[in-house]
N, C-alpha and C positions, 0 to 999 in steps of 0.2 A: 504494499501500498505505497505509494506516494504519492503527499498531497501537498499542495501550500498552506501549509497550517492555518495561515489565518482568514482561509477563505472556507474551510472546512464547515460545513456544517453537520453537525451529528445530534441523531432524536434515538432515544430511551423509549423504547413499549414499557410503559407501567403495571405491566401485567406478566405472570410467569408463561413459558412458554412450552411446549413440545418438541422437543431438539429434534426431532424426524421431519420436523419441516425442512424443506429447500427450498430453491430456488421459487417454484411456483407458491408454495404455502407463504414463504417471506413476505413475495410481492403482494399477497390477496391480504396479509396483515395492514403492507403496508399504504396502500391502495382504499382498501375499505376500510378497515378500522381507525385506522390514526388517521386518515385524511390526511396525504401526503402524493407528492407524486416522485416515482421512485423513481425515473428518469431522471430527476434534478442534479444528480451528482453527489447529493447529501447521502451519509451512513446512516446505515438504520441498525437501531443494535436490541437485540430481543437476549433476557436470559431466560434460563429454565428454572424453576419451583423451590429447586435445595440451592440455585443461585453457585451451581459449581461451573457453568455452561455459558460463553455466550457466542452470538453469532452473530457475524455483522453482513449486513444485504448493500452490495453499495453498485453503482453503473459505472462502466469506464469506457462508455464512447462505444463500444463493439461488444457489449453485453454485461450482465449479471456476473458477478464475483460473492463467493460467499467465503468469508474468514472467519473461522472456528477455535476458541479456544476451552479448552479443558483443563480447571485446577486439580493440583494429586492432593492438595492438604488448601485450606480455606475458603470464605464463600466471596465474590466480589462483593453483594449487601446483605446488609444483616439484617433487615425487618421490611420485608414487602409492602408494611402499610404506609412506609414513608418512601414509599417509589411512585412515580407518579410516569406517565408518558412525558416528557417534556423535550425540551431542546438541549442541549450543553454545546460547549465549544470543545477543540480540538483535545485542549491540557485537559479536560475534565472527564473525556475518555480516555487517554493515557491515566491519568490517574486511577481509573476505574478497573484498566486492566492490569495496574498493578496491584488493585488489595485496596485499594486506599479509595471508602468513597467519598466522592465531590456534596458537597454543601455548601449552602448557602453560608457564608461567611460575612457577618453583620462588620462590617470595621468599624473601630472607634476611636475617636481621633479627642486629642487631647490640646489644650490652647498648652501656648508656653509655661510654664513654671515661673508663677510672678511672685516678689514678695511680699511679705502681711504691710509693709508701710505702702509701697507702690498701687497696692489693690486697696488700700484704705484711700491713700489721698485722689484714687481715680474716679471712685464712687462718689467722691463728695466734692468732685471738682478743683480740686485744686490740683495743680502739679507741683 
């Protein structure tokens, strides 16, 4: 899989999938259940119930390709209740394949540290 990283759209199907599905079955899930166009060039990821296998369907301008991975230990995701059909970026897919669940992380910004005198004088209008 050679893709320009910034331009790849990745869709993860939010329900367990029977890993016996191949090109036609995954195409049907992508087209009818997910409502996406399988010929768009995006990657479509499908995970089995035990979360030990993943298949990725994509179109490479000459035909469909299915890439599969089976973990020997561990799981791709820890809880199906937290998984929804969603779009993620290429980095999120790489993390998922490495066994790291990409989650939405809130960034917390802190203001630069002010001394007590500076903050008191600023609040009272004196500097």
